[in-house]
N, C-alpha and C positions, 0 to 999 in steps of 0.2 A: 504494500500500500504506500502511496505517496505521503510522506510525513511532512511535506512542506505546508505551512499554514499561512493563511492570510487573515489579517485582523482589521476590525473597524471599531470605532468608538463614536458615539453620538450623544451630545449633551442637549437636553431639552430644557424647557422652563422649570419642569418639576421632576424630571427623571433622567437617568443615564442608562444607556444600553451599550455594552461592550461585548464583542463577539469574535470568535476565532473559527475558521472553517478550513477543511482540507478537501482537496479535489478528488472525486471518485472517478469520473470520466467526463468527457466533454458535455457540459451542460448540467452536471449534477455534483452536489457537494454534501459533506457531512458536517453538522454543527458540532465542533469539538468543545467549545467554550461559549457559554451564554450567561451573562450577568445583567440583571436589571435592578438598579438601586435608586434611591433618592439622589439627586444631583450632588448634594453635599457629601454623600458617602463615598462615591467614586468606585472604580474597579478594585478587585482584590489585588494584593501584592503579587501573587503568583501570575495573574494575567498581565499586570503591568510589566513584570519581569520578562514575560514572553514577548511583549510588544517592544520593549527596549532592546532585546536581543535580536529582534527582526524589524528594525525601523523602516526599511524599504517596503516591507509587506504590511504596513499599517496605514489605513486611510481614515482621516477624520471627516465625518459626514456632517454637513451643515444644511440649514434650511435654504430653499431656493430664494427666499426673500432677501437673503444676505448677498446675493450675487446677481450680476446682470450680464447680458450678452449683446453682441453687435456684429454685423457684417459690414466691412468697410473696404475701400479700395485704396491701396498705397503704392508708391513707386517700388519697382524691384530694387531691393537693397540687400546687403549682406545680413546675416542672421543677427549680429549685434546691433546694426543700425535699424533693422526691422523691429527689434524689440524696443528700441528707443522711440521709433516712430509710433508704434502701437501705444506705448505709455503716454506719448505726447498727445495722441488723439483722445485718449481717455481723459487726460488732464484738461484739454480744451473743452471736451463735451461736458464734463462735470464741473468746470470752472474751479479747478483746484490745482494744487502743486502736484507734480508727477509722483512724488514719493508718498502721496496720501492714498494711493490705490495700488493693490496687487493685481497684476495683469498677466494672463496666460493667453497665448495666441497660437494659431496654426494656419498655414496657407491652405486655401481650398484648392483641390486638385481636379482639373478637368471640367469645371463648371463656371469659369470666370464670365461674369456678365459684361466685362469691358473687353472691347476688341483691341485696345491699345496693348501692344506687346511689352511696353515699358512699365506696366502696372500689374498689380496682383490683388486678387480678392482675399481677404483675411478674416477669419472668425476670431472674435475676442471674447474671453471670459474674464470678468474683473469684479472686484469687491473692495470696499473701503478697507484700508490697512488697519484702521482702528478695530473694525469688526473681526478681521482675521487675527489680530494680536489678542483680542479678548477671548476668542475661542481657543487659541493656542495656549493662553495662560491657564485656562481651566484644566487642561490635561497635564500641563507641566507641573501643576501643584502636586499631582500624584506620581510624577516622575516619567510619564509617557512623553515620547518625542516623535510624533508621526512626521513622516517626510512628505506626505501628500494631504491636501485638503480639497474636497470637492462638494458642490451643492447637490441636492438630491436629484435634480433633473439631469445633471451630467452622469450620475450613476445609472439612472434608468436608460438614458440614451446609449451609454457605453455597454450596458448589459445586453440591450437589444442587438446592437451591432455585432457583438462577439458570439452570442449564444442563441439567438432566435433562428429557427430553421429558414425563415423567409427573408432574413436580413439582406442577403446577397442578391435576392431576386427582385426586390422592390426598388424602383427608382427613387421614390419618396414615400414617407409614411407619417402617420399621426399615432403616437403611442400615449395612452391615457393611464394614469395611476390613481386609484381611488381607495381610500380606507377611512377609518374614523378620524385619523389624525392628519393624513396627507391627501391632497387633492390637487393634481396638476397634470399638464399635458406637454408634449414636445412634438413639434413638426420638424422633420429632418429629411435630408437627402443623403446619398452615398458620400458626398464630400464633407458635410458638416451639418450641425443643427442649424435650423433657420430661425426658430423662435420657440419660446416657452411661455406658458400662461398658467396662472393659478386658477383653480376651479372653486366653486362655492361649496361650502359645507352644507350638510343636511340640517337646516335650522329647525325642521319639524321633529328631529330626533327619532326618525323612523315612523312617525304617525301618518305621514303623507308621502310614501316612497315614490308613488307614480309621478307626483308633481316634481320631486327632486330629480328623478331620472330624466324627465322632460327638459328641465333646466340644464342638466349636464349635457344632454344630446344637442341642445341648441348652442351651447358654448363650444362644443367640439366642432359642429358644423361651421360656426362663425370663424373659428381658428383656421379651418381649411380655406374658407373664402378669403380671409385676410392674407394667408400665405400666398395664395394665387395672385393677389394684387401687387406683390413685391416684384422687383425687377427680375428675380430668379424664376418666377412663375412655375413652381414645381408641379409635376404630374403625380399627385398623391394617389397611390394605388391600393392602400390598405389602412385600416384602423385597427390597432391592437389595444385591447383593454386588459389591465391586470390589477392586482391588489385584492380587495375583499371580493370573494367569489359571488356573494349575493348581490352586491351593488353592481359588479361587472355584468352579471347576467341581465339585470333589469335595464342597465344602460344600453347594452347591445340590442335589446328588443326595441328600444326607442330610436336607436340610431338607424335601424332598418327603415323607419318611417321618415327620418329627417334627411337622409342622404342615400345616394345610390352606390357609394363606396362600400365595399364589403368590410364587415367588422368581425373580429374573432377574439376569443378569450385566450389569454396566455396564463396558464396555471403555474405561476412561479413557485407556489407553495410546494408543488410536487418535485421541484428541483433540489430541495434541501431535506436531508434526513435529520431527524431529531429524535433522540431516544424516548423523550417524554410524549411524543406525538407529532402532530402537524404544526408547522410554524405559523404563528398568528400573523395576520395581515400587517399589523403595525410594526412587525419585526422584519418584514421583507426587505426594506431599504437598507438597514444595517447589514443584513445577510448578503445582499447584492454587493454592497461596498466591500465587505470582507472577501467575497469571491473575486472582485476586480482587483483587489490588492495583490492577487497572485499573478496579475497580468501587467504589462506595460501600459501606461496611459499617457497620451500626449498633453494632457492638461493638469495644472496644479496651481492652486491659489497661493501656496506657500512659496516664498522666494527661494531660488536655488542656493543662494548664499545668505549669510547673516545680513540683517537689515543694514543698509548703508544709505545715509542721507546723500542724495545727489547734489553735486556742486553746481555752481552757477553755469559752468560751461555745458554740463549735461542738460540742465533745464532749458537752455536756449535751443539745443538740438531737438528737444521734444516737441516744441510748438511748430506744427507743420502748415496750418492753413487757417486763415480768418480774414475777413475784409471789413473795413470801416471807411468813413469819409476822409478825404485829404484835407490838410490845413494850409493856409497861406503863410509864406515867410519871405524875408527880404533876400534877393539873390546876391551872391558874392562873385565878383569878377575874377578872372584868372584862375579859378579853381581847377579847370580842366587840365592846365599844364601841371599843377601841383600833384593831382591824383595820377596823371599819366607818368610823372616822374617816379612815383612809387611803384606803379605797375611795371615800368621798364626795369626798375631796380630788382624786383622779384625775378623777372625774366632773365636778367643778366646773371643772377646767381645760378639759376638753373643751367644757363648756357655754359658757364664756367665749369660746373660739375660734369656736364656732358663732354666738355673739351678734354677732360682727363682720360676719357675712354674712347673718344672718337675724334680723329683728326679732321674728318669730313666736315665737322661743324665749326671749324676754326674761323672761316670767313664770316659766318653768321654771328659768332660771338664778338668778333671785332666790330661789326656794324652796330650791334647792340651796345657795345661799350661806347662808341662815338655818340650814339643817341643819348646814352645815359649822361655823358658829360654835359651835353646841351641842356638836358632836362634838370640836372642838378644846378646848373647856372641859373635857370629860370626859378628854381626853388629859392636860391639865395636872394635873387632879385625880389621875389615876393616878400621874403622876410624883411628885407630892408625897406621896401615900399610900405609895409604894414607896421613900421616901428611904433607909430602912435597908437595902433590897435593891436599890440603884440598878443593880447589874450585871444583874439579871434584867429590870428594866424597860427598861434600855437595849437589851438584846437584842430585846425585843418591839417597841420603837420602831423599831429597825433593820429588823426583819422587815416592819413596816408600811410603811416607806418603799420596800421592795423589791417590794411586792405590786401587780400590775395590778388595775384595777377589776373585771375579769371574774372574778377568783378569789374564791371564797366558801369560807371555812374552816368545816368541820364539827367539827373537833377540833384543839386546839393545846395541847400539853403540854411542860413544861420541867422537867428534874430534874438533880440533881447525882449523877453516878455514884459508885461506891465509890472510884475513883481520883481523885476531885475534878473530873473532866471534866464540863462542862455538855453535856447531850444534849437536842436539840430534836426533837420528834415533831409532824408536822403532816399533816392529811388534809383533803380538801375536793374541790371540783369547779370546773371552768371552763365556764361556760355562754355560749352565743352563738347567733346565728341560724343558723349552719351548723357542721357538725363541723370544717370546715377552720379557721374563725375560733376555735372553742374550742380546737383543737389549737395554733394559733399563739399564743394567749394563754398556754396552759400552757408552751409552749416559751420564751416571753418570760420567764415567771416562773422557769423553771429556769435560764435564762441569767443573770438577775439574782442568783439564789442562788449560782450557780457563780462569778460575778464578784466576790462579796463575799470579802474577805480574812478575815472572821471566821467564816464558815460553811463547813464541809467536809462533803461528802456521806458518810454512813456506808453505803456500798454503793449498789446501784441502787434505784430506786423500788420500794417494797414492794407497791404496788398501782397499776395504770395501766389503766383501762378506757375505751373509747370507746363511748358509749351513745346511742341514738336512741329516745326513749320517747314514746308518745302518751298524754297525760293530759287527759281531758275535752275531746277534740277539739283540743288544742293539742300541737304537736310540740316536744318539749324535746330539744335536742342538747347534750351535755356530755361533758367528759373528767373522770373521777373519778380521784383520785390519793391516795397515801399515801407519805410520805417521812420520812427520819430524817437529821438533821445534827448534827455535833459543833461546839460553840462554842469557838473557839480563843482564849481569854483566861482569865486567872485570875479567879475570881468576886470576890475581894476586892481586886483590884489597882486602885488609883486611876488609875494611868497607863493601864491598859487601858480603864477606863471613860471617861476623857477622850478617848482615841483613838477609841472608839466614838461618842462624842458628836460629834466632828469629822466622822466618816464620815457620820453621820445628817444633819448640816447640809449636807454636800456633796450627798447624794442629794436632799434636799429642794430645794436650789437648782437642781439639774439638772431635776427634775420641773417646777418652776415657771418 
């Protein structure tokens, strides 16, 4: 017999359920450990010891109300950058800092709604970090350290995908779970879940079962209609009902009147052997979680590493898209030459590095060097011309030192607000051979701006577009942006100007 065990633990408002199961054969398990106590009591020390010795095989089960899902489209990025982008989308959607949510994601395979080859559809599962930490703290009191945490609807969806006989044959399905304590449904396709919805409890407490079944059937039918209105438009081919056998049977009878889609009952209770008899419906979800703990799962609300507060640079990389109205500012002359000087400076550095390994680029490097001399002379001229307004010039020099060579400015304006605060408005684009490279250059620019002690973002980017255009047979891929920053120093303060000059020298030394 296979002695490998999977464990689950679930804390409710009034009770705790901890369980261990062993696999008998595909789709059947034996309950080896089952403990139900008041929440304050916790599992026995022997069961906790087993969980500690098998952390990878332990899942903490939470309520579906603690987690949310989303289907979004993101640019094709590397795994690390995709994780940052997913967290950034959640932060923007929830109007929060990125570290306030735990996010688990997975790329959808084979069912992308977008025809753009440079983007990817991604399924997100996320929950407030405060809720995750609270649930984790409950089990840590007793010494348990689960490595995975999942909401009930992900447990049901994962169980169906791996062990239901029809899972590989249906293009899309609606699976419904009903018991005295849990009532919810999931609409899914082969690629990922599409949506989950809670269902109403039986307020009549069994006195008007027919009316309750009718309300459930209506909600199931509505969920199918809603799923079909999404951009994915799934072909839902079956409804599977599980949980309490009595409620499931009544619901299936009403579904036959509400929808033309076939509905069947999945007897999950028969999948688990228990010495004391058949498993009660309210214990099915913890049992399924323990069974899935024996398998790999692509989702997990617990972070892979200990909690780390993201720095300012990572926070800036996370904010990917939002739009607002533009603001008017006073234009500054000769900025084009200043920024171009910085751009050529970056390019010259790259050319010199390539010169060490390729003689072929020697002429190109020499030309760039000549152009650099001219541009540096322009920069010195601007500094002398702006002697009476050294604070403004210093800000622009500082910005030039922060700008990667892929960034091209279309507008750059600086003004002094009514309260004396300097405000910087900039817009432009990041061009590269691919959207990913253009995106990375823009993120590098945002990182540099955020790391500056002198510039503080005034809200999110006012414009952020990822475009792929075909102009005269040439494909142009770029990221267009528009941003606003506040300059944190007094315009007439000599000490502030001196500090800014030292910062510019430091940046120039790092680039060189």
